[in-house]
C-alpha positions in Angstrom: 187.8 49.8 115.2 188.6 47.0 112.8 186.4 44.4 111.3 188.2 41.7 113.2 187.2 43.2 116.6 184.2 41.9 118.6 182.6 45.4 118.6 182.7 45.5 114.8 181.1 42.0 114.6 178.3 43.0 117.0 177.6 46.2 115.0 177.2 44.2 111.8 175.2 41.5 113.5 172.6 44.0 114.6 171.9 45.2 111.1 171.6 41.9 109.3 168.6 39.6 109.1 169.6 36.2 107.8 166.9 33.9 106.4 168.0 30.2 106.5 167.4 28.7 103.1 168.4 25.2 103.8 166.3 23.5 101.1 165.1 24.1 97.6 161.5 24.3 98.8 162.3 27.2 101.2 164.1 29.0 98.5 161.2 28.5 96.1 158.7 29.8 98.5 160.7 33.0 99.2 161.1 33.5 95.4 157.4 33.2 94.8 156.6 35.6 97.6 159.1 38.1 96.3 157.4 38.0 92.8 153.9 38.4 94.3 154.9 41.4 96.4 156.8 43.0 93.5 153.8 42.5 91.3 151.4 44.0 93.8 153.7 47.0 94.3 154.0 47.4 90.5 150.2 47.5 90.1 149.8 50.0 92.9 152.5 52.3 91.5 151.6 51.9 87.8 147.8 52.1 87.9 147.5 55.9 88.1 150.1 56.3 85.4 148.4 53.8 83.1 145.1 55.4 83.7 146.5 58.8 82.9 148.2 57.6 79.8 145.2 55.6 78.6 142.8 58.5 79.1 145.0 61.2 77.5 143.4 60.9 74.1 139.9 61.5 75.4 138.7 58.6 73.3 135.9 56.7 74.9 137.6 53.2 75.0 140.8 54.7 76.4 138.9 56.6 79.1 136.9 53.5 80.0 140.1 51.5 80.4 141.6 54.4 82.4 138.6 54.3 84.8 138.9 50.6 85.1 142.5 51.1 86.3 141.6 54.1 88.5 137.9 54.1 89.3 138.2 56.7 92.1 139.6 59.4 89.7 136.8 62.0 89.4 138.6 63.8 86.6 138.5 60.7 84.4 134.7 60.4 85.0 134.3 64.0 84.0 136.2 63.5 80.8 134.3 60.4 80.0 131.1 62.3 80.6 132.3 64.9 78.1 133.1 62.2 75.5 129.6 60.7 75.9 128.0 64.1 75.6 130.0 65.0 72.5 129.0 61.8 70.7 126.7 62.2 67.6 124.1 61.5 68.7 124.9 62.3 72.3 124.8 59.5 74.9 123.0 61.6 77.5 122.3 58.8 80.0 125.9 57.7 80.2 127.2 61.2 80.4 124.8 62.0 83.2 126.0 58.8 85.0 129.6 59.8 84.7 128.9 63.3 86.0 126.9 61.9 88.9 129.8 59.6 89.8 132.2 62.5 89.7 129.9 64.4 92.2 129.8 61.3 94.4 133.6 61.2 94.4 134.0 64.9 94.9 130.8 66.2 96.6 132.2 69.6 97.3 133.3 70.2 93.7 131.0 72.6 91.8 132.3 71.9 88.3 130.5 68.5 87.8 127.3 70.2 88.8 127.8 72.9 86.3 128.3 70.2 83.6 125.1 68.5 84.8 123.3 71.8 84.4 124.5 72.4 80.9 123.7 68.8 79.9 120.2 69.0 81.4 119.6 72.3 79.5 120.7 70.6 76.3 118.1 68.0 77.0 115.4 70.6 77.7 115.1 69.6 81.3 114.9 73.1 82.8 114.1 71.9 86.4 117.1 69.6 86.5 119.3 72.3 85.0 118.2 74.9 87.5 118.7 72.6 90.4 122.2 71.7 89.2 123.3 75.3 88.5 122.0 76.5 91.8 124.0 73.8 93.5 127.1 74.8 91.6 126.7 78.5 92.5 126.1 77.6 96.2 129.2 75.5 96.4 131.5 78.0 94.6 129.8 81.4 94.6 133.0 83.3 93.7 133.8 81.2 90.6 133.4 83.6 87.7 133.0 80.9 85.1 130.1 79.3 87.0 128.5 82.7 87.5 128.9 83.5 83.8 127.2 80.3 82.8 124.5 80.8 85.4 123.8 84.2 83.9 123.5 82.9 80.4 121.1 80.1 81.6 119.0 82.6 83.4 119.0 84.9 80.4 117.8 82.0 78.2 115.0 81.2 80.7 113.8 84.8 80.8 114.8 85.2 84.4 116.0 88.8 84.1 116.7 89.6 87.7 118.8 86.5 88.3 120.7 86.9 85.2 121.4 90.6 86.0 122.7 89.7 89.4 125.2 87.1 88.0 126.3 89.5 85.2 126.9 92.3 87.8 129.1 89.9 89.8 131.2 89.1 86.8 131.3 92.7 85.8 132.6 93.6 89.3 135.3 91.0 89.7 136.7 89.8 86.4 138.5 92.4 84.2 138.9 89.8 81.4 135.1 89.4 80.9 133.8 92.8 82.0 133.1 94.0 78.5 131.0 91.0 77.5 129.3 91.1 80.9 128.6 94.8 80.5 127.1 94.4 77.0 124.8 91.5 78.1 123.8 93.2 81.4 122.9 96.4 79.4 120.5 94.3 77.3 118.6 93.3 80.4 117.8 96.8 81.4 114.3 98.0 80.5 113.9 101.1 78.4 114.5 104.1 80.6 115.8 102.1 83.5 118.6 103.7 85.4 122.0 102.3 84.3 123.2 102.9 87.9 121.3 99.7 88.8 124.2 97.8 87.2 126.7 99.2 89.6 128.2 97.2 92.5 129.1 99.0 95.7 132.6 97.9 96.3 135.8 99.7 95.1 137.0 97.1 92.6 133.5 96.5 91.2 132.9 100.2 90.6 136.3 100.6 89.0 135.7 97.6 86.7 132.2 99.0 85.7 133.8 102.4 85.0 136.5 100.9 82.8 134.0 98.7 81.0 131.7 101.7 80.3 134.7 103.7 78.9 135.6 100.8 76.6 132.0 100.6 75.4 131.9 104.4 75.0 128.9 104.6 77.4 129.6 108.0 78.8 126.4 108.1 80.9 127.3 104.9 82.9 131.0 105.9 83.0 130.1 109.2 84.7 127.8 107.5 87.2 130.4 105.0 88.1 133.1 107.6 88.4 131.1 109.8 90.7 130.4 106.9 93.0 134.0 105.6 92.8 135.8 108.8 93.7 133.9 108.9 97.1 135.7 105.7 98.1 139.2 104.9 99.3 141.8 104.3 98.0 141.7 107.0 95.3 141.9 106.1 91.6 145.4 105.8 90.3 146.5 108.8 88.2 146.8 106.8 85.1 143.2 105.6 85.4 142.1 109.2 85.9 144.0 110.3 82.8 142.3 107.5 80.9 138.9 108.6 82.1 139.6 112.2 81.1 141.1 111.2 77.7 138.1 109.0 76.8 135.5 111.5 77.8 137.2 114.2 75.8 137.6 111.9 72.8 133.8 111.3 73.0 133.1 115.0 73.3 131.6 114.6 76.9 132.9 118.0 78.1 130.9 118.1 81.3 132.2 114.7 82.5 135.8 115.6 81.5 135.7 118.9 83.4 134.2 117.4 86.5 136.9 114.7 86.6 139.6 117.3 85.8 138.6 119.7 88.5 138.7 116.8 91.1 142.4 116.2 90.8 144.2 119.1 89.0 144.8 122.6 90.4 145.6 125.3 87.9 147.0 127.8 90.4 145.1 130.8 88.9 142.5 133.1 90.4 140.1 132.9 87.5 136.5 132.6 88.6 134.5 129.3 88.2 132.4 131.0 85.5 135.4 131.0 83.1 135.2 127.8 81.0 138.9 128.3 80.0 141.4 126.4 82.1 144.5 128.2 83.3 143.6 131.2 81.2 146.1 133.4 83.1 149.0 130.9 82.5 149.8 131.0 86.2 151.0 127.4 86.6 154.7 126.4 86.7 154.3 124.5 83.5 151.6 123.6 80.9 150.5 120.0 81.3 149.9 119.4 77.6 147.0 117.1 78.1 143.4 117.0 79.4 141.9 120.5 79.7 145.2 122.4 80.0 146.9 124.2 77.1 148.6 121.9 74.6 151.7 123.0 72.7 152.7 121.5 69.4 156.3 122.3 68.4 156.4 124.4 65.2 159.5 125.4 63.4 160.1 129.1 63.6 157.9 129.6 66.7 159.1 129.3 70.3 156.3 129.1 72.9 157.0 129.6 76.6 155.7 130.9 79.9 157.0 134.4 80.5 157.5 135.1 84.2 158.3 138.8 83.8 155.6 140.1 81.5 151.9 139.8 82.5 148.7 141.7 82.1 147.5 140.3 85.5 149.0 138.0 87.9 152.7 137.2 87.4 152.9 135.3 84.1 151.7 135.2 80.5 152.2 133.1 77.3 154.9 134.3 75.0 155.3 133.5 71.3 158.7 134.3 69.7 158.8 134.3 65.9 161.7 133.6 63.5 160.1 132.2 60.4 159.0 132.7 56.9 155.9 134.8 56.0 154.2 131.6 54.8 154.0 130.4 58.4 150.7 128.5 59.1 150.5 128.3 62.9 148.0 126.7 65.2 150.3 125.1 67.7 148.7 126.3 70.9 145.3 124.8 71.7 142.9 124.0 74.6 139.9 121.8 74.8 137.1 123.6 76.7 134.0 122.1 78.2 130.9 124.2 77.4 127.1 124.1 77.7 125.3 123.1 74.6 123.3 125.9 73.0 124.7 128.6 75.2 126.1 132.0 74.1 129.5 133.0 75.4 132.0 135.8 74.8 135.7 134.9 74.3 138.1 137.5 75.6 141.9 137.8 75.9 144.6 140.4 76.4 147.4 140.5 73.9 150.6 142.5 73.4 153.0 142.6 70.5 156.6 143.8 69.9 158.1 144.0 66.4 155.7 141.4 65.0 155.5 143.0 61.6 153.0 141.2 59.4 149.6 141.7 57.6 148.5 138.3 59.2 148.6 138.6 62.9 147.8 136.3 65.8 144.2 135.6 66.7 142.2 133.1 68.8 139.7 130.8 67.1 136.8 128.7 68.6 136.2 125.5 66.7 134.3 122.2 67.2 137.1 119.6 67.1 137.0 116.6 64.8 138.2 115.3 61.5 136.4 118.2 59.8 136.6 121.1 62.2 133.7 123.5 62.4 134.7 127.1 62.9 132.4 128.9 65.4 134.2 132.3 65.9 137.5 134.1 65.9 138.9 137.3 67.4 140.6 140.2 65.6 144.3 139.9 65.1 147.3 141.5 66.9 150.6 142.4 65.2 153.2 145.1 65.0 154.1 146.8 68.3 151.2 147.6 70.6 153.1 149.2 73.5 150.4 148.1 75.9 147.9 145.3 76.2 145.0 145.2 73.8 141.8 143.3 74.0 140.9 140.4 71.7 137.3 139.3 71.8 134.4 137.8 70.0 130.9 136.4 70.7 130.3 132.7 70.1 127.2 130.5 70.3 127.6 126.8 71.0 125.6 124.4 68.8 122.9 122.5 70.6 124.6 119.1 70.4 128.1 120.3 71.4 129.6 120.2 74.9 133.3 120.5 73.9 135.0 123.1 71.8 138.7 123.9 71.1 140.5 127.3 71.4 143.3 127.7 68.9 146.0 130.4 68.8 146.2 130.9 65.1 148.3 132.7 62.5 147.4 132.2 58.8 149.9 132.6 56.0 150.1 136.1 54.7 148.2 136.7 51.5 150.5 139.4 50.1 154.3 139.2 49.9 156.2 140.4 53.0 159.4 139.8 54.8 160.4 137.1 57.2 158.6 137.0 60.6 160.3 138.1 63.8 159.2 139.7 67.0 157.1 138.6 70.0 153.4 138.3 71.0 152.1 137.8 74.5 148.7 136.4 75.5 147.1 136.6 79.0 143.7 136.4 80.8 141.9 134.2 78.3 138.3 133.8 79.3 135.2 132.2 77.8 132.1 133.4 79.8 
Protein backbone atom coordinates (compact mmCIF):
# COMPACT_ATOMS: atom_id res chain seq x y z
CA UNK A 1 0.00 0.00 0.00
CA UNK A 2 1.37 3.42 -1.04
CA UNK A 3 0.62 6.81 0.33
CA UNK A 4 -1.02 7.72 -2.98
CA UNK A 5 -3.64 5.01 -2.65
CA UNK A 6 -7.17 5.77 -1.31
CA UNK A 7 -6.74 3.23 1.48
CA UNK A 8 -3.65 5.00 2.74
CA UNK A 9 -5.47 8.34 2.66
CA UNK A 10 -8.37 6.94 4.68
CA UNK A 11 -6.03 5.43 7.30
CA UNK A 12 -4.27 8.73 7.84
CA UNK A 13 -7.56 10.63 7.84
CA UNK A 14 -8.90 8.51 10.70
CA UNK A 15 -5.97 9.35 12.96
CA UNK A 16 -5.83 13.14 12.46
CA UNK A 17 -7.91 15.81 14.17
CA UNK A 18 -7.55 19.11 12.35
CA UNK A 19 -8.49 22.34 14.08
CA UNK A 20 -9.33 25.11 11.69
CA UNK A 21 -7.39 28.19 12.67
CA UNK A 22 -8.71 30.63 10.13
CA UNK A 23 -8.11 33.79 12.13
CA UNK A 24 -5.62 35.27 14.56
CA UNK A 25 -8.29 35.33 17.29
CA UNK A 26 -8.84 31.58 17.03
CA UNK A 27 -5.13 30.92 17.11
CA UNK A 28 -4.77 33.18 20.16
CA UNK A 29 -7.55 31.41 22.05
CA UNK A 30 -5.97 28.01 21.40
CA UNK A 31 -2.57 29.32 22.51
CA UNK A 32 -3.98 30.69 25.78
CA UNK A 33 -5.84 27.47 26.49
CA UNK A 34 -2.67 25.50 25.86
CA UNK A 35 -0.75 27.61 28.36
CA UNK A 36 -3.48 27.29 31.01
CA UNK A 37 -3.67 23.52 30.66
CA UNK A 38 0.11 23.18 30.72
CA UNK A 39 0.33 25.35 33.83
CA UNK A 40 -2.34 23.35 35.61
CA UNK A 41 -0.59 20.08 34.78
CA UNK A 42 2.72 21.51 35.96
CA UNK A 43 1.25 22.49 39.31
CA UNK A 44 -0.33 19.08 39.77
CA UNK A 45 2.88 17.31 38.92
CA UNK A 46 5.26 19.60 40.73
CA UNK A 47 3.40 20.23 43.99
CA UNK A 48 4.42 16.98 45.75
CA UNK A 49 8.00 17.35 44.58
CA UNK A 50 8.17 20.98 45.72
CA UNK A 51 6.61 20.05 49.05
CA UNK A 52 9.12 17.23 49.52
CA UNK A 53 12.06 19.45 48.62
CA UNK A 54 10.89 22.39 50.71
CA UNK A 55 10.31 20.20 53.78
CA UNK A 56 13.56 18.28 53.58
CA UNK A 57 15.47 20.48 55.98
CA UNK A 58 12.89 20.10 58.76
CA UNK A 59 12.99 23.88 59.27
CA UNK A 60 9.67 25.31 60.30
CA UNK A 61 9.32 27.82 57.40
CA UNK A 62 10.20 25.16 54.86
CA UNK A 63 7.77 22.68 56.37
CA UNK A 64 5.02 25.28 56.46
CA UNK A 65 5.59 26.05 52.76
CA UNK A 66 5.64 22.33 52.02
CA UNK A 67 2.29 21.84 53.73
CA UNK A 68 0.87 24.80 51.81
CA UNK A 69 1.82 22.98 48.61
CA UNK A 70 0.64 19.57 49.85
CA UNK A 71 -1.80 19.96 52.78
CA UNK A 72 -2.95 16.31 52.63
CA UNK A 73 0.52 14.95 53.39
CA UNK A 74 0.33 13.48 56.91
CA UNK A 75 4.09 12.94 57.07
CA UNK A 76 4.71 16.66 56.62
CA UNK A 77 2.30 17.45 59.44
CA UNK A 78 4.13 14.98 61.70
CA UNK A 79 7.49 16.54 60.87
CA UNK A 80 6.18 20.03 61.46
CA UNK A 81 4.77 18.85 64.78
CA UNK A 82 8.25 17.57 65.67
CA UNK A 83 9.78 20.91 64.74
CA UNK A 84 7.30 22.81 66.92
CA UNK A 85 7.86 20.41 69.84
CA UNK A 86 11.66 20.75 69.54
CA UNK A 87 11.57 24.53 69.72
CA UNK A 88 13.03 26.23 72.77
CA UNK A 89 10.63 26.87 74.35
CA UNK A 90 8.42 24.19 72.78
CA UNK A 91 5.36 25.35 70.87
CA UNK A 92 3.10 22.69 72.37
CA UNK A 93 -0.21 23.93 71.01
CA UNK A 94 0.98 24.03 67.42
CA UNK A 95 2.71 20.68 67.74
CA UNK A 96 -0.47 19.16 69.13
CA UNK A 97 -2.48 20.67 66.26
CA UNK A 98 -0.14 19.17 63.66
CA UNK A 99 -0.31 15.73 65.25
CA UNK A 100 -4.10 16.00 65.38
CA UNK A 101 -4.21 16.87 61.70
CA UNK A 102 -1.98 13.88 60.89
CA UNK A 103 -4.43 11.66 62.80
CA UNK A 104 -7.34 13.15 60.86
CA UNK A 105 -5.57 12.43 57.59
CA UNK A 106 -4.50 8.92 58.63
CA UNK A 107 -6.95 7.75 61.29
CA UNK A 108 -5.61 4.18 61.31
CA UNK A 109 -1.97 5.21 61.82
CA UNK A 110 -0.78 4.60 65.40
CA UNK A 111 2.39 6.68 65.14
CA UNK A 112 0.82 10.18 65.45
CA UNK A 113 -1.04 8.96 68.54
CA UNK A 114 2.24 7.80 70.05
CA UNK A 115 3.68 11.26 69.43
CA UNK A 116 0.62 12.82 71.04
CA UNK A 117 1.14 10.62 74.09
CA UNK A 118 4.80 11.62 74.45
CA UNK A 119 3.92 15.29 73.98
CA UNK A 120 1.16 15.12 76.59
CA UNK A 121 3.50 13.37 79.02
CA UNK A 122 6.03 16.13 78.44
CA UNK A 123 3.31 18.62 79.41
CA UNK A 124 2.40 16.63 82.50
CA UNK A 125 -1.06 15.78 81.13
CA UNK A 126 -1.17 12.15 82.21
CA UNK A 127 -4.81 11.57 81.26
CA UNK A 128 -4.25 12.75 77.69
CA UNK A 129 -1.02 10.78 77.45
CA UNK A 130 -2.70 7.60 78.67
CA UNK A 131 -5.59 8.02 76.24
CA UNK A 132 -3.24 8.58 73.31
CA UNK A 133 -0.89 5.68 74.11
CA UNK A 134 -3.82 3.33 74.66
CA UNK A 135 -5.16 4.34 71.25
CA UNK A 136 -1.76 3.72 69.64
CA UNK A 137 -1.43 0.27 71.20
CA UNK A 138 -4.98 -0.61 70.18
CA UNK A 139 -4.34 0.38 66.57
CA UNK A 140 -0.98 -1.40 66.30
CA UNK A 141 -0.59 -3.91 69.17
CA UNK A 142 2.34 -5.69 67.49
CA UNK A 143 4.49 -2.58 67.00
CA UNK A 144 7.51 -3.14 69.24
CA UNK A 145 8.46 0.55 69.34
CA UNK A 146 4.99 1.55 70.51
CA UNK A 147 4.92 -1.25 73.11
CA UNK A 148 8.34 -0.19 74.35
CA UNK A 149 7.28 3.44 74.80
CA UNK A 150 4.03 2.29 76.42
CA UNK A 151 6.07 0.24 78.90
CA UNK A 152 8.31 3.20 79.75
CA UNK A 153 5.29 5.46 80.27
CA UNK A 154 3.61 2.90 82.49
CA UNK A 155 6.83 2.48 84.46
CA UNK A 156 7.02 6.24 84.98
CA UNK A 157 3.40 6.29 86.17
CA UNK A 158 4.01 3.49 88.65
CA UNK A 159 1.68 1.13 86.77
CA UNK A 160 3.74 -1.99 87.36
CA UNK A 161 1.44 -4.63 85.88
CA UNK A 162 0.85 -2.70 82.65
CA UNK A 163 4.53 -1.94 82.22
CA UNK A 164 5.46 -5.56 82.87
CA UNK A 165 2.99 -6.77 80.24
CA UNK A 166 4.48 -4.46 77.62
CA UNK A 167 8.06 -5.41 78.53
CA UNK A 168 7.19 -9.11 78.35
CA UNK A 169 5.83 -8.58 74.85
CA UNK A 170 9.02 -6.82 73.70
CA UNK A 171 11.10 -9.48 75.42
CA UNK A 172 9.28 -12.20 73.54
CA UNK A 173 9.32 -10.82 70.00
CA UNK A 174 12.24 -8.44 69.51
CA UNK A 175 15.77 -9.90 69.74
CA UNK A 176 17.30 -6.44 69.26
CA UNK A 177 15.77 -5.05 72.46
CA UNK A 178 15.39 -8.18 74.57
CA UNK A 179 18.35 -7.38 76.85
CA UNK A 180 17.09 -3.91 77.73
CA UNK A 181 13.54 -5.20 78.12
CA UNK A 182 14.77 -7.99 80.34
CA UNK A 183 16.69 -5.65 82.63
CA UNK A 184 13.76 -3.28 83.00
CA UNK A 185 11.26 -6.09 83.47
CA UNK A 186 13.42 -7.55 86.22
CA UNK A 187 13.32 -4.24 88.08
CA UNK A 188 9.52 -4.50 88.19
CA UNK A 189 9.57 -7.83 90.02
CA UNK A 190 8.99 -7.58 93.74
CA UNK A 191 11.55 -9.11 96.14
CA UNK A 192 11.09 -12.86 96.17
CA UNK A 193 8.69 -12.85 93.21
CA UNK A 194 9.07 -15.80 90.86
CA UNK A 195 11.09 -14.80 87.75
CA UNK A 196 8.96 -17.28 85.80
CA UNK A 197 6.26 -14.61 85.75
CA UNK A 198 8.36 -12.88 83.08
CA UNK A 199 8.04 -15.81 80.73
CA UNK A 200 5.80 -15.83 77.67
CA UNK A 201 4.21 -19.10 76.62
CA UNK A 202 5.06 -19.23 72.92
CA UNK A 203 8.15 -20.85 71.43
CA UNK A 204 9.85 -17.72 70.14
CA UNK A 205 9.11 -15.79 73.31
CA UNK A 206 10.60 -18.48 75.57
CA UNK A 207 13.65 -18.73 73.33
CA UNK A 208 14.21 -14.97 73.49
CA UNK A 209 13.81 -14.94 77.27
CA UNK A 210 16.31 -17.78 77.63
CA UNK A 211 18.87 -16.02 75.42
CA UNK A 212 18.36 -12.72 77.24
CA UNK A 213 18.80 -14.42 80.62
CA UNK A 214 22.01 -16.06 79.38
CA UNK A 215 23.38 -12.72 78.20
CA UNK A 216 22.54 -11.15 81.56
CA UNK A 217 24.07 -14.16 83.37
CA UNK A 218 20.78 -14.79 85.17
CA UNK A 219 21.12 -18.55 85.51
CA UNK A 220 17.94 -18.98 87.55
CA UNK A 221 15.71 -17.46 84.88
CA UNK A 222 17.69 -19.12 82.08
CA UNK A 223 17.09 -22.51 83.67
CA UNK A 224 13.36 -21.88 84.08
CA UNK A 225 13.02 -20.72 80.47
CA UNK A 226 15.03 -23.68 79.20
CA UNK A 227 12.93 -26.24 81.08
CA UNK A 228 9.74 -24.80 79.62
CA UNK A 229 11.18 -24.33 76.13
CA UNK A 230 12.41 -27.90 75.65
CA UNK A 231 8.86 -29.18 76.15
CA UNK A 232 7.76 -27.39 72.96
CA UNK A 233 8.27 -28.04 69.26
CA UNK A 234 10.36 -27.48 67.25
CA UNK A 235 13.39 -28.45 69.35
CA UNK A 236 16.09 -25.91 70.05
CA UNK A 237 18.84 -25.79 67.39
CA UNK A 238 22.05 -27.57 68.36
CA UNK A 239 24.03 -24.34 68.30
CA UNK A 240 21.63 -22.76 70.78
CA UNK A 241 21.89 -25.79 73.08
CA UNK A 242 25.66 -25.59 72.90
CA UNK A 243 25.50 -21.91 73.81
CA UNK A 244 23.25 -22.69 76.78
CA UNK A 245 25.60 -25.40 78.05
CA UNK A 246 28.67 -23.23 77.47
CA UNK A 247 27.28 -20.25 79.39
CA UNK A 248 26.01 -22.34 82.30
CA UNK A 249 29.41 -24.01 82.59
CA UNK A 250 31.18 -20.66 82.35
CA UNK A 251 29.02 -19.39 85.21
CA UNK A 252 29.66 -22.49 87.28
CA UNK A 253 26.00 -23.60 87.14
CA UNK A 254 26.77 -27.32 87.12
CA UNK A 255 23.25 -28.64 87.71
CA UNK A 256 21.76 -26.58 84.87
CA UNK A 257 24.56 -27.61 82.52
CA UNK A 258 24.19 -31.30 83.33
CA UNK A 259 20.40 -31.25 82.91
CA UNK A 260 20.74 -29.66 79.46
CA UNK A 261 23.60 -31.97 78.51
CA UNK A 262 21.70 -35.12 79.43
CA UNK A 263 18.72 -33.98 77.37
CA UNK A 264 20.48 -34.17 74.02
CA UNK A 265 23.78 -36.11 74.34
CA UNK A 266 24.18 -39.87 74.76
CA UNK A 267 27.51 -41.12 76.08
CA UNK A 268 27.05 -44.77 75.10
CA UNK A 269 28.33 -46.10 78.42
CA UNK A 270 26.66 -48.23 81.05
CA UNK A 271 27.77 -46.06 83.98
CA UNK A 272 25.04 -45.57 86.58
CA UNK A 273 23.30 -42.24 87.00
CA UNK A 274 24.99 -41.84 90.39
CA UNK A 275 28.34 -41.31 88.66
CA UNK A 276 28.94 -37.60 88.17
CA UNK A 277 31.65 -38.26 85.57
CA UNK A 278 30.48 -38.25 81.97
CA UNK A 279 31.68 -41.08 79.72
CA UNK A 280 33.99 -42.38 82.43
CA UNK A 281 34.38 -45.65 80.53
CA UNK A 282 35.42 -43.92 77.28
CA UNK A 283 32.86 -46.00 75.37
CA UNK A 284 31.93 -43.40 72.75
CA UNK A 285 33.26 -43.43 69.20
CA UNK A 286 35.02 -40.15 69.86
CA UNK A 287 35.47 -37.58 72.60
CA UNK A 288 33.35 -34.50 71.90
CA UNK A 289 35.83 -32.04 73.39
CA UNK A 290 33.20 -29.64 74.75
CA UNK A 291 30.46 -29.45 77.35
CA UNK A 292 30.71 -32.19 79.97
CA UNK A 293 32.69 -34.64 77.84
CA UNK A 294 36.45 -35.14 78.04
CA UNK A 295 38.55 -32.37 76.50
CA UNK A 296 41.92 -33.09 74.96
CA UNK A 297 44.54 -30.37 74.62
CA UNK A 298 47.33 -31.31 72.26
CA UNK A 299 50.67 -31.52 74.07
CA UNK A 300 54.03 -32.13 72.43
CA UNK A 301 55.37 -35.55 73.36
CA UNK A 302 52.01 -37.04 74.44
CA UNK A 303 49.56 -38.81 72.13
CA UNK A 304 46.05 -39.23 73.57
CA UNK A 305 43.62 -41.63 71.92
CA UNK A 306 40.75 -44.05 72.47
CA UNK A 307 42.10 -47.63 72.64
CA UNK A 308 39.61 -50.12 71.18
CA UNK A 309 41.62 -53.21 72.17
CA UNK A 310 42.55 -52.59 75.81
CA UNK A 311 39.87 -52.06 78.48
CA UNK A 312 39.27 -52.77 82.15
CA UNK A 313 35.53 -52.99 81.47
CA UNK A 314 33.47 -52.54 78.35
CA UNK A 315 35.44 -52.38 75.11
CA UNK A 316 37.53 -49.22 75.28
CA UNK A 317 39.86 -47.14 77.42
CA UNK A 318 41.90 -43.94 77.17
CA UNK A 319 45.53 -44.42 76.14
CA UNK A 320 48.38 -41.96 76.67
CA UNK A 321 51.57 -42.65 74.74
CA UNK A 322 54.68 -40.74 75.85
CA UNK A 323 57.77 -39.65 73.92
CA UNK A 324 58.99 -36.59 75.77
CA UNK A 325 61.51 -35.03 78.09
CA UNK A 326 61.45 -35.67 81.85
CA UNK A 327 60.46 -32.02 82.34
CA UNK A 328 57.05 -32.74 80.82
CA UNK A 329 54.31 -30.78 82.63
CA UNK A 330 51.06 -32.37 81.45
CA UNK A 331 47.40 -31.61 82.17
CA UNK A 332 46.00 -32.03 78.67
CA UNK A 333 43.02 -34.29 79.53
CA UNK A 334 40.24 -32.63 81.52
CA UNK A 335 36.52 -32.86 82.19
CA UNK A 336 34.12 -30.43 83.84
CA UNK A 337 31.88 -32.29 86.30
CA UNK A 338 28.61 -31.10 87.83
CA UNK A 339 28.52 -31.79 91.58
CA UNK A 340 26.37 -31.05 94.61
CA UNK A 341 27.68 -28.25 96.82
CA UNK A 342 28.96 -29.41 100.22
CA UNK A 343 28.76 -33.12 99.37
CA UNK A 344 31.51 -35.68 99.96
CA UNK A 345 32.49 -37.90 97.01
CA UNK A 346 35.06 -40.55 96.22
CA UNK A 347 37.01 -40.37 92.98
CA UNK A 348 37.96 -43.76 91.54
CA UNK A 349 39.67 -44.90 88.35
CA UNK A 350 41.44 -47.96 86.97
CA UNK A 351 44.90 -47.45 85.46
CA UNK A 352 47.48 -49.57 83.69
CA UNK A 353 51.07 -48.72 82.67
CA UNK A 354 53.68 -50.26 80.37
CA UNK A 355 57.31 -49.08 80.28
CA UNK A 356 56.37 -45.68 81.70
CA UNK A 357 59.55 -45.28 83.71
CA UNK A 358 59.54 -42.14 85.84
CA UNK A 359 59.45 -40.93 89.44
CA UNK A 360 56.53 -38.63 88.57
CA UNK A 361 53.66 -40.75 87.28
CA UNK A 362 50.14 -40.05 86.06
CA UNK A 363 47.43 -39.10 88.57
CA UNK A 364 43.94 -37.56 88.51
CA UNK A 365 43.26 -34.27 90.27
CA UNK A 366 40.01 -32.60 91.33
CA UNK A 367 40.13 -28.81 91.17
CA UNK A 368 37.72 -25.89 91.25
CA UNK A 369 38.21 -24.26 87.82
CA UNK A 370 38.95 -20.58 87.49
CA UNK A 371 41.73 -18.08 87.01
CA UNK A 372 43.22 -19.28 90.29
CA UNK A 373 42.46 -22.98 90.49
CA UNK A 374 41.67 -24.46 93.89
CA UNK A 375 42.98 -28.00 94.32
CA UNK A 376 40.56 -30.24 96.23
CA UNK A 377 42.10 -33.71 95.96
CA UNK A 378 44.33 -35.99 93.88
CA UNK A 379 44.89 -39.73 93.52
CA UNK A 380 48.13 -41.62 93.86
CA UNK A 381 50.24 -41.94 90.70
CA UNK A 382 50.79 -44.82 88.29
CA UNK A 383 54.08 -45.47 86.47
CA UNK A 384 56.44 -48.23 85.37
CA UNK A 385 54.83 -51.49 84.23
CA UNK A 386 51.85 -52.63 86.27
CA UNK A 387 50.95 -55.80 84.39
CA UNK A 388 47.31 -55.51 85.41
CA UNK A 389 44.88 -52.72 86.21
CA UNK A 390 45.45 -50.84 89.46
CA UNK A 391 43.02 -48.61 91.34
CA UNK A 392 43.52 -44.87 91.71
CA UNK A 393 41.23 -43.22 94.25
CA UNK A 394 40.82 -40.36 96.70
CA UNK A 395 38.07 -38.81 98.81
CA UNK A 396 36.97 -35.27 97.99
CA UNK A 397 34.60 -32.83 99.69
CA UNK A 398 33.00 -30.14 97.54
CA UNK A 399 32.95 -26.58 98.95
CA UNK A 400 29.52 -25.28 99.95
CA UNK A 401 29.36 -22.68 97.15
CA UNK A 402 30.60 -24.92 94.32
CA UNK A 403 28.51 -26.91 91.83
CA UNK A 404 31.18 -27.47 89.18
CA UNK A 405 34.64 -29.04 89.45
CA UNK A 406 37.24 -30.19 86.96
CA UNK A 407 39.02 -33.54 86.69
CA UNK A 408 42.56 -33.31 85.35
CA UNK A 409 44.81 -36.12 84.16
CA UNK A 410 48.09 -34.79 85.50
CA UNK A 411 51.81 -35.44 85.24
CA UNK A 412 54.16 -33.03 87.00
CA UNK A 413 57.81 -32.50 86.02
CA UNK A 414 60.20 -34.90 87.72
CA UNK A 415 62.06 -33.43 90.68
CA UNK A 416 65.20 -35.56 90.27
CA UNK A 417 67.13 -36.07 87.02
CA UNK A 418 65.89 -38.99 84.91
CA UNK A 419 65.81 -40.15 81.31
CA UNK A 420 63.37 -39.20 78.58
CA UNK A 421 59.80 -40.39 78.92
CA UNK A 422 58.41 -43.28 76.92
CA UNK A 423 55.84 -46.00 77.43
CA UNK A 424 52.06 -45.98 77.78
CA UNK A 425 49.38 -45.42 80.39
CA UNK A 426 45.71 -46.47 80.12
CA UNK A 427 42.79 -45.08 82.13
CA UNK A 428 39.30 -46.55 82.41
CA UNK A 429 36.16 -46.59 84.58
CA UNK A 430 36.57 -43.11 86.05
CA UNK A 431 33.84 -42.41 88.61
CA UNK A 432 32.94 -39.70 91.10
CA UNK A 433 30.30 -40.99 93.50
